[in-house]
BAMAR-896288 format. One line per 2 residues: number of its first residue (from 1); their letters; for each residue x, y, z of C-alpha. Coordinates in Angstrom, 1 decimal. Example, Ala and Ser with C-alpha at 12.3 -4.5 7.8 and 13.67 -1.06 7.14 Angstrom:
residues 2
1) as) 12.3 -4.5 7.8; 13.7 -1.1 7.1
***
This chain:
residues 371
1) mk) 55.8 -17.2 24.7; 53.6 -19.8 22.9
3) kt) 51.1 -19.4 25.8; 51.1 -15.6 25.0
5) ll) 50.6 -15.9 21.4; 47.9 -18.3 22.0
7) al) 46.1 -16.0 24.3; 46.5 -13.0 21.7
9) av) 45.1 -15.2 19.0; 42.0 -16.1 21.1
11) lg) 41.4 -12.6 22.3; 41.9 -11.2 18.8
13) ap) 39.4 -13.7 17.1; 36.2 -11.8 18.1
15) ll) 38.0 -8.5 16.9; 38.8 -10.0 13.5
17) aa) 35.2 -11.2 13.3; 33.8 -7.8 14.2
19) aq) 36.2 -6.1 11.6; 34.7 -8.3 8.8
21) sn) 31.0 -8.1 9.8; 28.6 -5.9 11.6
23) vt) 25.8 -7.0 13.9; 23.2 -4.9 15.1
25) iy) 20.8 -5.4 17.8; 17.5 -3.2 17.4
27) gi) 14.0 -3.1 18.5; 10.8 -1.4 18.9
29) ad) 8.5 -1.1 22.1; 4.9 -0.3 21.2
31) vs) 1.8 -0.7 23.5; -1.7 1.1 23.5
33) vn) -4.9 1.3 25.5; -7.7 0.0 23.2
35) rf) -11.5 0.3 23.7; -13.5 -2.1 21.4
37) sg) -17.1 -2.3 20.7; -19.3 -4.3 18.3
39) sn) -22.9 -5.2 17.5; -24.4 -8.3 15.8
41) gg) -28.1 -7.7 16.0; -28.2 -8.0 19.8
43) le) -27.2 -11.7 19.8; -24.0 -10.9 21.6
45) pn) -24.8 -9.5 25.1; -21.2 -8.4 25.9
47) ga) -19.9 -6.5 22.7; -17.3 -4.2 24.3
49) vt) -13.9 -4.5 26.2; -11.1 -2.3 27.2
51) ri) -7.6 -4.0 26.6; -3.9 -3.1 27.0
53) ds) -2.5 -4.1 23.4; 0.9 -4.7 21.9
55) sa) 0.0 -6.6 18.8; 1.4 -5.4 15.6
57) gn) -2.1 -5.4 14.0; -3.6 -2.5 16.0
59) nl) -0.5 -0.6 17.1; 1.7 1.7 15.3
61) ag) 4.5 -0.5 14.6; 4.3 -3.8 16.7
63) sr) 6.8 -4.5 19.3; 10.0 -6.5 18.2
65) lg) 13.4 -7.4 19.0; 16.0 -8.1 16.2
67) fk) 19.3 -9.0 15.3; 20.7 -8.3 11.8
69) gr) 24.2 -8.2 10.2; 26.3 -8.0 7.1
71) ee) 29.6 -9.4 5.8; 31.4 -8.0 2.9
73) lg) 32.7 -10.8 0.7; 34.6 -8.8 -1.8
75) sg) 33.9 -8.0 -5.5; 30.6 -6.3 -4.7
77) ls) 29.2 -9.4 -3.0; 27.9 -9.6 0.5
79) ad) 25.9 -11.8 2.9; 23.4 -10.8 5.5
81) fk) 21.1 -12.4 7.9; 18.1 -11.0 9.9
83) le) 16.4 -12.7 12.9; 13.3 -10.7 14.1
85) mg) 10.9 -11.7 16.8; 7.5 -10.1 17.7
87) vl) 6.9 -9.4 21.4; 3.7 -8.8 23.2
89) ld) 4.5 -6.0 25.9; 1.2 -6.7 27.6
91) tg) 2.2 -10.3 28.5; 5.8 -10.6 27.7
93) rs) 4.8 -13.4 25.3; 5.9 -13.8 21.7
95) eq) 3.9 -12.9 18.8; 3.0 -14.6 15.6
97) gg) 1.7 -17.7 17.2; 4.4 -18.0 19.9
99) rl) 7.3 -18.3 17.2; 10.9 -17.3 18.3
101) fg) 11.5 -15.3 15.3; 8.0 -15.0 14.0
103) rt) 8.6 -11.8 12.1; 11.6 -12.6 10.2
105) sr) 14.4 -15.5 10.1; 16.4 -15.1 6.8
107) vg) 19.9 -15.3 5.2; 21.2 -14.5 1.8
109) ln) 23.4 -12.8 -0.7; 23.4 -9.5 -2.1
111) gg) 25.5 -8.1 -5.2; 25.3 -6.4 -8.5
113) fg) 22.6 -9.1 -9.5; 20.3 -8.0 -6.9
115) sl) 19.7 -10.0 -3.6; 18.5 -13.8 -3.0
117) hl) 17.3 -14.8 0.4; 15.8 -18.0 2.0
119) gr) 13.7 -18.4 5.2; 10.6 -17.0 6.6
121) qd) 10.4 -13.3 5.2; 8.0 -10.4 4.3
123) tp) 6.6 -10.9 0.8; 6.1 -8.4 -1.8
125) af) 2.4 -8.2 -1.5; 2.8 -7.3 2.2
127) el) 5.5 -4.5 1.2; 3.0 -3.2 -1.7
129) ln) 0.0 -3.0 1.0; 2.5 -1.4 3.6
131) tv) 3.3 1.2 1.1; 0.0 2.3 -0.1
133) dp) -1.8 2.1 3.4; -1.3 5.4 5.1
135) mg) -1.8 3.5 8.3; 1.0 1.3 7.5
137) vg) -0.9 -1.9 7.8; -1.2 -0.8 11.6
139) la) -3.3 1.2 13.9; -7.0 0.6 14.4
141) gs) -7.8 1.4 10.9; -5.2 -1.2 9.2
143) ag) -6.0 -1.8 5.5; -5.1 -5.7 6.6
145) ni) -8.6 -5.8 8.3; -10.3 -5.6 4.8
147) qa) -7.7 -6.4 2.4; -6.9 -9.5 4.1
149) gn) -9.8 -9.9 6.5; -13.1 -11.9 6.6
151) kg) -13.2 -14.8 8.9; -16.2 -16.5 7.4
153) lf) -15.9 -20.0 5.6; -15.7 -20.6 1.9
155) pv) -18.1 -21.7 0.3; -20.4 -20.2 2.6
157) gg) -22.4 -22.9 4.7; -20.1 -25.6 3.2
159) lk) -19.2 -28.5 5.4; -15.8 -28.6 3.8
161) gv) -15.2 -24.7 3.7; -11.9 -23.1 4.2
163) pq) -11.2 -19.8 6.2; -12.3 -16.9 3.8
165) qg) -9.5 -14.4 3.1; -9.2 -11.2 1.3
167) wm) -7.0 -10.7 -1.6; -4.0 -11.7 0.2
169) gl) -4.1 -14.3 2.9; -1.9 -14.5 5.9
171) da) 0.8 -16.7 4.0; 1.0 -13.7 1.9
173) fr) 2.2 -11.3 4.6; 5.1 -13.4 5.7
175) ad) 6.0 -16.8 4.0; 7.5 -19.7 5.5
177) ns) 10.0 -21.9 3.6; 10.6 -19.4 1.1
179) ir) 13.1 -18.2 -1.4; 13.0 -14.4 -2.5
181) yd) 14.9 -12.8 -5.4; 14.8 -9.0 -5.7
183) tp) 16.3 -7.2 -8.7; 18.6 -4.2 -8.5
185) tm) 16.8 -0.8 -9.2; 17.2 0.3 -12.7
187) ng) 15.7 3.7 -13.8; 13.3 3.6 -10.9
189) fs) 12.0 0.2 -11.7; 12.4 -2.8 -9.6
191) gs) 10.9 -6.4 -9.1; 10.8 -9.2 -6.9
193) vl) 9.8 -12.9 -6.9; 8.9 -15.2 -4.0
195) yg) 8.0 -18.8 -3.8; 6.9 -20.6 -0.6
197) vg) 7.2 -24.3 -0.4; 4.4 -25.9 1.3
199) ea) 6.4 -28.9 2.0; 3.4 -31.4 1.6
201) ar) 2.9 -34.6 0.3; 1.0 -33.2 -2.7
203) as) 3.2 -31.1 -5.0; 1.2 -27.8 -4.9
205) qg) -0.5 -28.1 -1.4; 0.5 -25.2 0.8
207) ni) 2.5 -23.5 -1.7; 2.4 -19.8 -2.6
209) gi) 4.0 -17.8 -5.5; 4.1 -14.0 -5.5
211) gs) 5.7 -11.5 -8.1; 5.8 -7.8 -8.3
213) ls) 7.0 -4.9 -10.1; 7.2 -1.3 -9.0
215) yr) 8.3 2.1 -10.2; 9.6 5.0 -8.1
217) ag) 10.1 8.6 -9.5; 10.4 11.5 -7.3
219) pf) 7.0 12.0 -5.4; 5.3 9.2 -7.5
221) yi) 5.3 5.3 -6.7; 3.2 2.7 -8.4
223) gy) 3.3 -1.1 -7.8; 1.7 -4.2 -9.0
225) vh) 1.7 -7.8 -7.4; 0.3 -11.0 -8.6
227) ih) -0.4 -14.1 -5.9; -1.0 -17.6 -6.8
229) dn) -2.0 -19.0 -3.3; -2.4 -22.7 -2.5
231) sa) -1.6 -22.3 1.2; -5.0 -22.4 2.7
233) gv) -5.4 -26.0 1.1; -3.4 -27.3 4.3
235) vs) -6.3 -26.6 6.6; -7.7 -30.0 6.2
237) ad) -7.7 -33.1 4.0; -11.0 -31.9 2.5
239) ti) -9.6 -28.6 1.2; -6.6 -29.7 -0.6
241) af) -8.1 -28.6 -3.9; -8.2 -24.9 -2.7
243) nq) -6.4 -22.3 -4.8; -6.5 -18.5 -5.2
245) ks) -5.2 -16.0 -7.7; -5.1 -12.2 -6.9
247) da) -3.9 -9.0 -8.6; -3.3 -5.7 -7.1
249) lg) -2.2 -2.2 -8.3; -1.3 0.4 -6.0
251) lt) 0.1 4.0 -6.0; 1.0 7.0 -4.0
253) yd) 1.8 10.6 -5.0; 3.4 13.1 -2.6
255) lg) 2.3 16.6 -3.0; 4.3 17.8 0.0
257) al) 1.4 19.3 2.1; -0.6 16.2 1.3
259) kl) 0.2 12.5 0.2; -2.4 10.5 -1.7
261) ya) -2.7 6.8 -1.5; -4.8 4.4 -3.5
263) la) -5.2 0.6 -4.3; -7.4 -1.7 -6.4
265) at) -7.3 -5.5 -6.2; -9.3 -8.6 -7.4
267) kk) -9.2 -12.4 -6.3; -10.8 -15.4 -7.6
269) an) -10.7 -18.3 -5.2; -11.5 -21.9 -6.0
271) sa) -12.3 -24.8 -3.6; -13.6 -28.1 -4.8
273) gn) -15.4 -26.5 -7.8; -16.9 -23.7 -5.8
275) vd) -15.9 -20.2 -7.0; -15.5 -17.0 -5.0
277) ea) -14.7 -13.6 -6.6; -14.4 -10.0 -5.0
279) ny) -12.9 -6.8 -5.6; -11.1 -4.7 -3.1
281) yl) -10.4 -0.9 -2.7; -8.4 1.5 -0.8
283) lg) -8.4 5.4 -0.8; -6.0 7.4 1.9
285) vs) -4.4 10.6 2.7; -1.9 11.8 5.0
287) ap) -0.7 15.2 5.8; 1.8 16.8 8.2
289) vg) 0.4 18.8 11.0; 2.7 21.4 12.5
291) an) 6.4 20.6 13.0; 5.9 17.0 14.7
293) gq) 2.5 15.9 13.9; 1.0 14.1 11.3
295) mm) -2.7 13.1 10.4; -3.8 10.3 8.2
297) as) -7.2 8.9 7.1; -8.4 5.8 4.9
299) wn) -11.2 4.1 3.3; -11.0 0.4 2.5
301) rs) -13.9 -1.8 0.8; -14.2 -5.3 0.0
303) ag) -17.1 -6.0 -2.8; -18.2 -9.5 -3.4
305) kn) -19.0 -10.4 -6.9; -21.0 -13.8 -6.5
307) sn) -21.5 -13.9 -2.7; -23.0 -11.7 0.1
309) an) -20.5 -13.0 2.5; -17.6 -11.0 1.1
311) sa) -18.7 -7.3 1.2; -17.6 -4.8 3.9
313) gq) -16.4 -1.2 4.4; -13.8 0.3 6.9
315) fg) -13.2 3.9 7.6; -10.0 4.8 9.7
317) lg) -8.3 7.9 11.4; -5.1 8.3 12.8
319) yl) -2.8 11.0 14.4; 0.9 10.7 15.3
321) ys) 3.1 13.0 17.3; 6.7 12.7 17.1
323) ms) 8.3 13.5 20.7; 11.9 12.7 19.2
325) kr) 13.4 10.6 16.5; 12.7 7.4 18.5
327) tt) 9.6 8.1 20.6; 6.0 8.7 19.0
329) ly) 2.7 9.1 20.8; -0.3 8.2 18.4
331) ts) -4.0 7.7 18.6; -6.4 5.9 16.0
333) ya) -10.0 5.1 15.4; -11.9 2.6 12.9
335) ki) -15.2 1.3 12.3; -16.0 -1.7 10.0
337) kn) -19.6 -2.3 8.7; -20.2 -5.9 7.3
339) kg) -22.8 -6.6 4.7; -24.8 -9.7 4.5
341) na) -23.1 -12.7 5.8; -19.6 -11.1 5.6
343) af) -17.5 -11.5 8.9; -14.9 -9.0 8.6
345) gi) -13.3 -7.8 11.9; -10.7 -5.6 13.5
347) dg) -7.7 -7.6 14.0; -7.6 -9.4 17.3
349) yd) -11.2 -8.8 18.1; -13.3 -10.1 15.2
351) gh) -14.4 -13.0 17.3; -14.6 -11.2 20.8
353) dg) -16.8 -13.4 23.1; -17.6 -15.8 20.0
355) gn) -19.4 -13.1 18.0; -19.2 -11.9 14.5
357) fd) -20.2 -8.2 14.4; -22.5 -6.4 12.1
359) ys) -20.2 -3.6 12.8; -17.2 -2.9 15.1
361) tl) -15.1 0.0 16.2; -11.9 0.5 17.8
363) fn) -10.3 3.5 19.5; -6.8 3.5 21.1
365) vg) -4.2 5.7 22.4; -0.4 4.6 22.5
367) it) 3.2 5.2 22.6; 6.0 3.6 20.5
369) ha) 9.8 3.6 21.3; 12.6 2.6 18.8
371) f) 16.1 1.4 20.0
***
């Protein structure tokens, strides 16, 4: 009898856990055929390449595998977690530098106070850009190519330069070692604060702080974000003094037959007393085409204020065709034109064969399937 009761208890434990919390396994399989071409004034003999690509930067969504769950704790309080890895379908490797859960690895609490999460997670800056980019920070014309682009050094020609970035750097997309608080939505208003700890010897080295405020009402959305970024200072001991402050304002308006997108941003970076300033702009539009199609177009611009190495423009087009709720075919095209010594490039192709291009183009055709 005792053995029977013990067996029932062991078998019932997973059922009890399942009743208290829900765990979901989900993912996206996304891959495309890409044709890239570029020119740098004839200095690069091989400026074209065809690839099978599964990276998040150029595809519709980026392949991933994720696990998420939530447990109700009572009195309106719940705990949740999310573990999400990027997967390169063309090679089977992990994306985000080979991290196991490079897209997200966080845990936190939710309640009437809002939500509080710790770990590696999306930032409010990334969410703003994703909302106001008709390409969804993906496809060939991803806004990230310009708004977070430029692979040159700052200060230009400096022996102690750091990688130049847009108004948001890579750590402003997903932040390691971060704590994030999101307010509840009140009359359409909501806010978020994120702080990423650099975990370096110096107090501010590698740290990043981001705050945002947004408002939604029917078809209208407007959002603001401020970034104080010291994360590029970990590049080397010579660049510890780097810091950058950025502000961005974005909005969308859905007219039904047409949706409009816009963003304006500014940055001021300082490295060992050298100042670099630039303004950034985005204009976009999307529209349904028939019952299952969608067309989108965008224009992105970076305008350097005190340097000829921070100015470029990008034009992008995209088309989606939904075959079902989970399967979508897509195609997109983009062209980037650099000015002066700027080194903006299409994600994953900016340094193809070691060249920085005066201009570069990308055309792709792909399929994405969610499960």
